[in-house]
C-alpha positions as CSV (number, residue, x, y, z in Angstrom):
1,M,-4.2,-24.4,-23.9
2,T,-2.4,-21.1,-24.2
3,T,-0.1,-20.2,-21.3
4,R,0.2,-16.5,-20.6
5,I,3.5,-15.6,-19.2
6,L,4.6,-12.3,-17.6
7,P,8.3,-11.8,-17.3
8,A,9.8,-9.3,-14.8
9,A,13.4,-8.3,-15.5
10,G,15.2,-5.0,-14.8
11,D,18.0,-5.7,-17.3
12,P,16.8,-4.9,-20.8
13,D,19.2,-7.4,-22.4
14,A,17.9,-10.1,-20.0
15,A,14.3,-9.2,-20.7
16,R,14.9,-9.5,-24.5
17,S,16.6,-12.8,-24.0
18,I,13.7,-14.2,-21.9
19,V,11.0,-13.0,-24.3
20,A,12.9,-14.5,-27.3
21,L,13.1,-17.9,-25.6
22,L,9.5,-17.8,-24.3
23,S,8.3,-17.1,-27.9
24,Q,9.7,-20.5,-28.9
25,L,7.7,-22.4,-26.3
26,P,4.6,-24.2,-27.7
27,D,1.3,-22.5,-26.8
28,A,3.1,-19.7,-24.9
29,E,1.9,-16.2,-25.0
30,P,4.6,-14.0,-23.4
31,A,3.5,-10.5,-22.4
32,P,5.8,-7.5,-22.7
33,P,8.3,-7.6,-19.8
34,V,7.9,-5.3,-16.8
35,P,11.1,-3.6,-15.6
36,D,10.7,-3.5,-11.8
37,S,8.8,-4.9,-8.8
38,T,6.4,-1.9,-8.6
39,S,5.3,-2.3,-12.2
40,L,4.8,-6.0,-11.8
41,L,2.6,-5.7,-8.7
42,D,0.7,-2.8,-10.3
43,T,0.1,-4.8,-13.5
44,L,-1.1,-7.9,-11.7
45,G,-3.4,-5.8,-9.5
46,R,-4.9,-4.0,-12.5
47,L,-5.4,-7.3,-14.4
48,A,-7.0,-8.9,-11.3
49,A,-9.3,-5.9,-10.9
50,D,-10.4,-5.9,-14.5
51,S,-11.0,-9.7,-14.8
52,V,-9.7,-12.8,-13.3
53,D,-9.3,-14.3,-16.8
54,E,-6.8,-11.5,-17.6
55,L,-4.2,-12.8,-15.1
56,P,-1.2,-14.7,-16.5
57,E,-0.8,-18.3,-15.5
58,V,3.0,-17.8,-14.9
59,V,5.2,-15.0,-13.7
60,L,8.9,-15.1,-14.3
61,V,11.0,-13.1,-11.8
62,H,14.6,-12.4,-12.7
63,E,17.2,-12.4,-9.8
64,R,18.2,-8.8,-10.6
65,I,14.8,-7.3,-10.4
66,G,14.4,-4.2,-8.1
67,P,13.8,-2.3,-6.0
68,V,12.2,-5.2,-4.1
69,P,14.7,-8.1,-3.9
70,A,13.7,-11.1,-6.0
71,L,12.8,-13.5,-3.2
72,E,10.7,-10.9,-1.4
73,L,8.9,-10.1,-4.7
74,V,8.2,-13.8,-5.2
75,R,6.8,-14.0,-1.7
76,E,4.6,-10.9,-2.3
77,V,3.2,-12.2,-5.7
78,A,2.5,-15.6,-4.2
79,L,0.7,-14.1,-1.3
80,R,-1.4,-11.5,-3.1
81,F,-2.1,-13.6,-6.2
82,P,-2.1,-17.2,-4.9
83,A,-3.2,-18.9,-8.1
84,V,-0.4,-17.4,-10.3
85,G,2.6,-19.7,-10.6
86,V,5.8,-17.8,-9.9
87,V,9.2,-19.1,-11.3
88,L,12.5,-17.6,-10.2
89,L,15.3,-17.1,-12.7
90,S,18.7,-17.2,-10.9
91,S,22.4,-17.7,-11.8
92,D,22.7,-19.7,-8.6
93,A,20.5,-22.8,-8.9
94,G,22.0,-24.6,-5.9
95,P,20.0,-26.2,-3.1
96,G,20.2,-23.1,-0.8
97,V,18.5,-20.8,-3.4
98,F,16.1,-23.5,-4.4
99,S,15.0,-24.0,-0.8
100,A,14.7,-20.2,-0.3
101,A,12.6,-19.9,-3.5
102,M,10.2,-22.7,-2.4
103,D,9.9,-21.2,1.0
104,S,8.9,-17.8,-0.6
105,G,6.2,-19.5,-2.7
106,A,7.9,-20.1,-6.0
107,R,6.7,-22.9,-8.2
108,G,10.1,-23.5,-9.8
109,L,13.7,-22.3,-10.2
110,V,15.4,-21.9,-13.6
111,G,19.2,-21.4,-13.8
112,L,20.8,-18.6,-15.8
113,P,21.8,-18.6,-18.6
114,L,18.5,-19.9,-19.7
115,H,18.1,-23.3,-21.5
116,Y,15.1,-24.1,-23.6
117,E,14.4,-27.6,-22.0
118,E,14.6,-26.4,-18.4
119,L,12.6,-23.3,-19.0
120,A,9.9,-25.2,-20.9
121,A,9.7,-27.8,-18.1
122,R,9.4,-25.3,-15.3
123,V,6.9,-23.0,-17.1
124,G,4.8,-26.0,-18.0
125,A,4.7,-27.3,-14.4
126,A,3.9,-23.8,-13.0
127,A,1.1,-23.4,-15.6
128,Q,-0.4,-26.8,-14.8
129,W,-0.3,-26.0,-11.1
130,S,-2.0,-22.6,-11.7
131,A,-4.7,-24.2,-13.8
132,G,-5.3,-26.8,-11.1
133,V,-5.6,-24.3,-8.4
134,R,-8.1,-22.2,-10.4
135,R,-10.2,-25.2,-11.1
136,H,-10.2,-26.2,-7.4
137,L,-11.0,-22.7,-6.1
138,G,-13.3,-21.6,-8.9
139,R,-13.0,-18.7,-11.2
140,G,-14.5,-16.0,-9.1
141,A,-12.6,-12.7,-8.7
142,E,-12.3,-13.1,-5.0
143,V,-9.8,-16.0,-5.5
144,F,-7.1,-13.5,-6.6
145,S,-7.6,-10.7,-4.2
146,G,-5.0,-12.2,-1.9
147,P,-5.6,-13.4,1.6
148,G,-7.2,-11.0,4.0
149,G,-8.0,-7.5,2.7
150,R,-6.4,-4.3,1.6
151,V,-3.6,-2.1,2.9
152,V,-4.1,1.7,3.0
153,T,-1.2,4.0,4.0
154,V,-1.7,7.6,5.3
155,T,1.4,9.8,4.9
156,G,1.7,13.5,5.8
157,A,3.3,16.0,3.5
158,K,5.0,17.5,6.6
159,G,4.5,17.5,10.3
160,G,1.3,18.9,11.7
161,V,-1.0,18.4,8.7
162,G,-3.2,15.8,10.6
163,T,-1.8,12.5,9.4
164,T,-2.4,10.5,12.5
165,F,-5.8,11.9,13.1
166,T,-6.8,11.0,9.5
167,A,-5.4,7.5,9.8
168,V,-7.3,6.9,13.1
169,Q,-10.6,8.2,11.7
170,F,-10.2,6.0,8.6
171,A,-9.7,3.0,10.8
172,L,-12.6,3.8,13.1
173,A,-14.9,4.3,10.1
174,A,-13.9,1.0,8.6
175,A,-14.4,-0.8,12.0
176,A,-17.8,0.9,12.4
177,S,-18.9,-0.3,9.0
178,G,-18.2,-3.9,10.1
179,R,-14.7,-4.5,8.7
180,R,-12.1,-6.3,10.8
181,T,-9.5,-3.5,10.9
182,A,-5.9,-3.2,12.0
183,L,-4.3,0.2,12.6
184,V,-0.5,0.2,12.4
185,D,1.7,3.1,13.7
186,L,4.7,3.1,11.3
187,D,5.8,6.6,12.4
188,L,8.6,4.7,14.2
189,Q,10.3,7.5,16.1
190,A,7.3,9.8,16.9
191,G,4.2,7.6,16.7
192,D,1.2,9.0,18.5
193,V,-1.6,6.5,17.7
194,G,-1.5,5.2,21.2
195,S,-1.8,8.8,22.6
196,Y,-4.8,9.6,20.4
197,L,-6.6,6.5,21.6
198,D,-5.5,6.6,25.2
199,V,-3.7,3.2,24.9
200,Q,-0.5,2.0,26.5
201,F,0.8,-1.5,25.6
202,R,4.1,-3.3,26.3
203,R,4.4,-4.6,22.8
204,S,5.1,-2.7,19.5
205,I,5.9,-3.4,15.9
206,A,9.6,-3.4,16.7
207,D,9.1,-6.7,18.6
208,L,8.3,-8.3,15.3
209,A,11.4,-7.1,13.5
210,G,13.7,-10.0,14.2
211,I,11.1,-12.8,13.6
212,Q,11.6,-14.8,10.4
213,D,8.1,-16.4,10.3
214,I,5.3,-14.3,11.9
215,S,2.7,-16.9,13.0
216,P,-0.8,-15.9,14.0
217,R,0.1,-16.5,17.7
218,V,3.2,-14.2,17.4
219,L,1.1,-11.5,15.7
220,Q,-1.6,-11.8,18.3
221,D,0.9,-11.2,21.1
222,A,2.1,-8.0,19.5
223,V,-1.4,-6.6,18.7
224,Y,-3.5,-4.7,21.2
225,E,-7.3,-5.4,20.7
226,D,-8.9,-2.1,21.6
227,R,-12.4,-1.6,22.8
228,T,-13.1,0.5,19.7
229,G,-12.9,-2.8,17.7
230,L,-9.5,-1.9,16.3
231,A,-6.5,-4.1,16.4
232,L,-3.6,-1.8,17.2
233,L,0.1,-2.4,16.3
234,L,1.9,0.5,18.0
235,A,5.2,2.3,17.4
236,P,7.9,1.5,19.9
237,A,8.0,3.7,23.0
238,D,11.8,4.1,22.5
239,G,12.1,5.8,19.1
240,E,15.6,4.4,18.5
241,R,14.1,0.9,18.3
242,G,12.5,2.0,15.0
243,E,15.8,1.2,13.3
244,E,15.2,-2.5,13.9
245,L,12.4,-2.5,11.4
246,D,13.8,-2.8,7.9
247,E,12.2,-3.3,4.5
248,R,12.1,-7.1,4.9
249,A,10.5,-7.0,8.3
250,T,7.9,-4.4,7.1
251,R,6.9,-6.7,4.2
252,Q,6.5,-9.6,6.6
253,V,4.5,-7.7,9.1
254,L,2.1,-6.3,6.5
255,S,1.7,-9.6,4.8
256,A,0.8,-11.2,8.2
257,L,-1.7,-8.5,8.9
258,R,-3.2,-8.7,5.4
259,A,-3.7,-12.4,6.0
260,R,-5.7,-11.8,9.2
261,Y,-7.6,-8.5,8.7
262,E,-9.9,-7.2,6.0
263,L,-8.3,-3.7,6.2
264,V,-4.9,-2.6,7.4
265,V,-4.6,1.2,7.9
266,V,-0.9,2.3,8.2
267,D,0.1,5.7,9.7
268,C,3.4,6.4,7.9
269,G,4.2,9.7,9.5
270,T,6.0,12.4,7.5
271,Q,9.5,11.0,7.0
272,V,10.6,8.6,4.2
273,T,12.3,5.6,5.7
274,G,12.9,2.1,4.3
275,A,10.0,0.8,6.4
276,N,7.3,3.3,5.5
277,A,8.5,3.5,1.8
278,T,7.9,-0.3,1.7
279,A,4.5,0.1,3.1
280,V,3.5,2.8,0.6
281,E,4.8,0.6,-2.2
282,Q,2.8,-2.4,-1.1
283,A,-0.4,-0.4,-0.4
284,D,-3.6,-0.9,-2.3
285,V,-4.4,2.7,-1.5
286,A,-1.8,5.4,-0.7
287,V,-3.1,8.6,0.8
288,L,-1.1,11.8,1.1
289,V,-2.4,14.4,3.5
290,T,-1.6,18.1,3.1
291,T,-3.0,21.5,4.3
292,P,-3.8,24.3,1.8
293,D,-0.8,26.5,2.5
294,V,2.3,27.1,0.5
295,V,4.8,25.2,2.7
296,S,2.7,22.1,3.0
297,V,1.8,21.9,-0.7
298,R,5.4,22.3,-1.6
299,A,6.2,19.5,0.9
300,A,3.5,17.3,-0.7
301,K,5.1,17.9,-4.2
302,R,8.5,17.1,-2.8
303,M,7.2,13.8,-1.2
304,V,5.5,12.7,-4.4
305,R,8.7,13.4,-6.5
306,M,10.8,11.5,-4.0
307,W,8.4,8.5,-4.2
308,E,8.7,8.5,-7.9
309,R,12.5,8.7,-7.9
310,L,12.7,5.8,-5.5
311,Q,10.1,3.9,-7.6
312,V,7.8,3.7,-4.6
313,R,4.7,5.2,-6.0
314,K,3.5,7.1,-9.0
315,A,1.9,10.5,-8.4
316,E,-1.3,9.5,-10.3
317,D,-1.6,6.4,-8.0
318,T,-1.6,8.6,-4.9
319,A,-4.8,10.0,-3.4
320,M,-4.5,13.5,-2.1
321,V,-6.5,14.6,1.0
322,V,-6.7,18.3,1.7
323,N,-7.1,19.0,5.4
324,R,-8.2,22.2,7.1
325,W,-9.9,23.6,4.0
326,S,-12.3,26.4,3.9
327,K,-14.0,28.2,1.0
328,H,-11.9,31.3,1.8
329,T,-8.6,29.4,1.4
330,E,-6.6,30.9,-1.5
331,I,-5.0,27.5,-2.4
332,Q,-7.9,25.3,-3.4
333,P,-7.8,21.5,-3.9
334,S,-8.0,21.8,-7.7
335,L,-4.7,23.7,-7.7
336,I,-3.0,21.3,-5.3
337,E,-4.0,18.4,-7.7
338,K,-2.4,20.2,-10.6
339,I,0.8,21.0,-8.8
340,T,1.3,17.5,-7.3
341,K,-0.3,15.6,-10.2
342,T,-1.9,13.3,-7.7
343,R,-5.3,11.6,-7.9
344,P,-8.0,14.0,-6.5
345,T,-10.5,13.1,-3.8
346,R,-13.9,14.8,-3.8
347,T,-14.1,15.6,-0.1
348,P,-11.8,18.1,1.5
349,V,-11.7,18.2,5.3
350,P,-12.9,21.4,6.8
351,A,-10.9,23.6,9.2
352,A,-12.7,23.2,12.5
353,F,-10.1,22.4,15.1
354,K,-12.4,23.6,17.9
355,E,-14.5,20.5,17.3
356,L,-11.4,18.3,17.9
357,Q,-9.5,20.1,20.7
358,G,-11.3,18.5,23.6
359,V,-11.0,14.9,22.4
360,V,-7.4,15.4,21.2
361,D,-6.3,16.9,24.5
362,A,-8.0,14.1,26.3
363,G,-6.5,11.4,24.0
364,R,-9.9,10.1,23.2
365,V,-10.5,10.9,19.5
366,Q,-12.8,7.8,19.3
367,D,-15.3,9.9,21.4
368,L,-15.5,12.7,18.8
369,D,-19.2,13.7,18.3
370,N,-20.9,12.3,15.2
371,R,-22.1,15.8,14.4
372,S,-18.5,17.0,13.9
373,T,-18.0,18.3,10.4
374,V,-14.4,17.0,10.4
375,K,-15.5,13.5,11.4
376,Q,-18.2,13.5,8.8
377,A,-15.8,14.5,6.1
378,L,-13.2,11.9,7.0
379,W,-15.7,9.1,7.2
380,A,-17.1,10.2,3.9
381,L,-13.5,10.1,2.5
382,A,-13.2,6.6,3.9
383,G,-16.2,5.6,1.9
384,E,-14.9,7.4,-1.2
385,L,-11.6,5.5,-1.0
386,G,-13.4,2.1,-0.7
387,L,-12.5,1.4,2.9
388,L,-16.0,0.7,4.2
389,S,-17.9,-2.5,3.8
390,S,-21.2,-0.7,4.0
391,A,-22.2,3.0,4.4
392,A,-21.8,4.0,8.0
393,P,-24.3,6.6,9.2
394,E,-21.6,9.2,9.7
395,A,-20.2,8.6,6.2
396,S,-23.6,9.2,4.6
397,A,-23.3,13.0,4.8
398,T,-21.8,14.2,1.5
399,A,-19.2,17.0,1.7
400,A,-20.5,20.2,0.2
401,A,-16.9,21.0,-0.8
402,G,-16.7,18.1,-3.2
403,T,-16.8,20.2,-6.3
404,A,-13.8,22.1,-7.6
405,L,-13.9,25.8,-6.7
406,A,-12.4,28.7,-8.5
407,V,-8.8,29.5,-7.6
408,R,-7.7,33.1,-6.9
409,T,-4.4,34.0,-8.4
410,A,-3.1,36.5,-5.7
411,G,-1.0,35.9,-2.6
412,P,0.2,32.3,-1.9
413,V,-1.2,31.0,-5.1
414,A,1.2,33.1,-7.1
415,R,4.1,31.9,-5.0
416,L,3.1,28.3,-5.6
417,R,2.8,28.8,-9.3
418,R,6.2,30.4,-9.5
419,G,7.6,27.3,-7.8
420,R,5.7,24.6,-9.8
421,E,8.6,24.0,-12.2
422,G,11.1,24.0,-9.5
């Protein structure tokens, strides 16, 4: 039986050494190494989506991988792809690291520098374990989708573009379609999800920051089960407590939510912090919201570039949502897509704030009328992004603005084009 092995190593010399040694193993088929954690998770996700049979039996994670630390990456791979055997490569093969690797879900630990016999033994054991799990669970694609469901993040190009409203409507649409949905407010200093839904709760996501193992009971205590059917994990009332939530804590919280809910919608606000950057990196779907004006589009481009520099998200893997659009807007969605190089969505959200003002001021956006063109567009977008388990009535209306419209070259468009190379 051929064992497919995917190495992940940030150091090119280490990657070459690993591949050279793997090629000597009998019946081993090493894949080209991936250089970072983002590439590894993207590769595994793409392979799992194409076909279960395309997934490797073994993944090797080098200790100097980045930007996600090696043990956190081992935990993430083991959680999202539970029938893939993960082996950690570390210069410290002592009992402490071994125990931490096993707790994270690794199937073995190999000391550095690599030795043929030890590598062969650990890879062989991980491959046998992977084959046994696959036989036990069956070979259906659902086995490798990870426990629970998907994570979608909603980020704003700048303040005031409608980020929270979009996230709330996505979550409401998913819940109405029958999906068990959690809505997380990760705008840690200025979160308004509770205000939009008229909810006050003593617990927040900050209460989970210092907990090493988030059990279902601990998570249940922090989550507010709203009458809309949403499970809400709110931002802290005291904004300074947001600093308690670091990258490690964010990964743990999202992993715990992913294990319990079919869909996790995360409002990431408009600022890039360690916590929301981690969420965007982990997300199955990353949405960036902008409005069709020069300042917001430039902010969207700036956000996408920052994500790419930080190796958080590639532009082409980001779905752009254009809010407050009208056919008279000079900056049309097609131009925004070219400027930001993001993945287009077919449904822009119309500019119709009068429909929203009453429910927003009352803090009851869940009561927005089904005839609202804004609600229809956002629920249609939720379906387009794959967030619904079945077509909700409100999402059945197609957006007339789905087709690309001609872009006029005067006014703000000219300003944007002058700044496209900046």
